[in-house]
TORPA-526284 format. One record per residue (C-alpha): residue number from 0; residue in one letter; x, y, z. Coordinates in steps of 0.2 Angstrom, whole numbers. Example, Ala and Ser with C-alpha at 12.3 -4.5 7.8 and 13.67 -1.06 7.14 Angstrom:
<pts>
PT   n res  east north    up
PT   0   a    62   -22    39
PT   1   s    68    -5    36
</pts>
This chain:
<pts>
PT   n res  east north    up
PT   0   x    78    35    15
PT   1   x    60    42    17
PT   2   x    57    54    33
PT   3   x    41    49    43
PT   4   x    24    57    39
PT   5   x     9    57    49
PT   6   x   -10    60    43
PT   7   x   -25    61    56
PT   8   x   -43    61    52
PT   9   x   -54    61    66
PT  10   x   -48    44    78
PT  11   x   -39    38    62
PT  12   x   -21    39    60
PT  13   x    -9    34    44
PT  14   x     8    33    49
PT  15   x    25    29    37
PT  16   x    33    23    52
PT  17   x    40     7    49
PT  18   x    41     3    68
PT  19   x    24     5    69
PT  20   x    18    -9    58
PT  21   x     9   -23    68
PT  22   x    18   -38    58
PT  23   x     5   -50    67
PT  24   x    -9   -40    59
PT  25   x    -3   -37    40
PT  26   x     2   -56    42
PT  27   x   -15   -61    45
PT  28   x   -22   -50    33
PT  29   x   -12   -54    19
PT  30   x   -14   -74    23
PT  31   x   -31   -71    19
PT  32   x   -30   -61     3
PT  33   x   -30   -66   -15
PT  34   x   -14   -61   -20
PT  35   x    -4   -64    -5
PT  36   x   -10   -79     4
PT  37   x     5   -90     3
PT  38   x    17   -79     6
PT  39   x    30   -83    23
PT  40   x    29   -72    38
PT  41   x    49   -69    34
PT  42   x    45   -63    17
PT  43   x    32   -51    23
PT  44   x    45   -45    36
PT  45   x    59   -42    24
PT  46   x    45   -35    11
PT  47   x    41   -21    24
PT  48   x    59   -19    28
PT  49   x    62   -13    10
PT  50   x    48    -3     7
PT  51   x    40    15    12
PT  52   x    25     8    23
PT  53   x     8    16    27
PT  54   x    -2    10    41
PT  55   x   -19    13    45
PT  56   x   -24    14    64
PT  57   x   -39    17    73
PT  58   x   -33    22    93
PT  59   x   -20     8    95
PT  60   x   -27    -6    82
PT  61   x   -20    -7    66
PT  62   x   -34    -9    52
PT  63   x   -26    -5    35
PT  64   x   -10    -6    27
PT  65   x    -1    -2     9
PT  66   x    17    -1     5
PT  67   x    25     7   -10
PT  68   x    41    -2   -18
PT  69   x    52    14   -25
PT  70   x    69    21   -28
PT  71   x    61    39   -23
PT  72   x    65    47   -40
PT  73   x    55    39   -53
PT  74   x    45    24   -50
PT  75   x    34    18   -38
PT  76   x    25    -1   -37
PT  77   x    10     1   -25
PT  78   x     3   -15   -17
PT  79   x    -2   -24    -3
PT  80   x   -17   -13     0
PT  81   x   -31   -17    13
PT  82   x   -43   -11    25
PT  83   x   -49   -21    38
PT  84   x   -66   -28    34
PT  85   x   -76   -20    49
PT  86   x   -69    -3    42
PT  87   x   -74    -4    25
PT  88   x   -88     9    19
PT  89   x   -80    23    27
PT  90   x   -69    28    13
PT  91   x   -53    24    23
PT  92   x   -47    16     7
PT  93   x   -47    31    -2
PT  94   x   -40    41    11
PT  95   x   -24    29    11
PT  96   x   -23    29    -7
PT  97   x   -24    48    -6
PT  98   x   -10    50     7
PT  99   x     0    39    -2
PT 100   x     1    48   -18
PT 101   x     3    65   -12
PT 102   x    15    60     1
PT 103   x    30    72     0
PT 104   x    43    57    -1
PT 105   x    35    51   -18
PT 106   x    32    67   -26
PT 107   x    37    69   -46
PT 108   x    38    50   -49
PT 109   x    38    47   -69
PT 110   x    28    30   -66
PT 111   x    17    23   -55
PT 112   x    12     4   -54
PT 113   x    -1    -7   -49
PT 114   x   -11   -23   -52
PT 115   x   -27   -28   -46
PT 116   x   -42   -38   -48
PT 117   x   -56   -28   -41
PT 118   x   -52   -10   -35
PT 119   x   -51    -1   -52
PT 120   x   -65    10   -48
PT 121   x   -54    15   -32
PT 122   x   -36    18   -40
PT 123   x   -44    27   -56
PT 124   x   -50    41   -43
PT 125   x   -31    44   -44
PT 126   x   -27    44   -61
PT 127   x   -21    25   -62
PT 128   x   -27    18   -79
PT 129   x   -23     4   -89
PT 130   x    -6     1   -97
PT 131   x    -6    11  -112
PT 132   x     6     2  -120
PT 133   x     6   -16  -111
PT 134   x    17   -25  -126
PT 135   x    32   -15  -118
PT 136   x    30   -22  -100
PT 137   x    37   -40   -96
PT 138   x    39   -51   -81
PT 139   x    44   -65   -72
PT 140   x    32   -73   -61
PT 141   x    35   -86   -49
PT 142   x    19   -92   -39
</pts>
């Protein structure tokens, strides 16, 4: 298990303290997302309980979130990344991803993975690119 990390930028804080996750805010946002709008709250809670979570706050209000599914040794899957609409355009998403990929608990991983419909430009800034050998990857998808 990872230790807790916090990052500060002015009035904004990112923390990996899972106890600080505002489940109502995260559930509300994911309910509006294209990738998780059918997830039930109990599934969201279970996913948070079993992930390394990064919560972004402005004062006491959660305005962003991301989670990493990882073994802390070789692999990480970055998912459920969001910034509240009112806070977009301030490079907070870029800062959130930067804190994630440089987090000491995730240092030295062999492979990172993610899926996105529309944020390729953001992730490319951090070394993500299209699969070099997509023919090697397989999935079971149960929408």
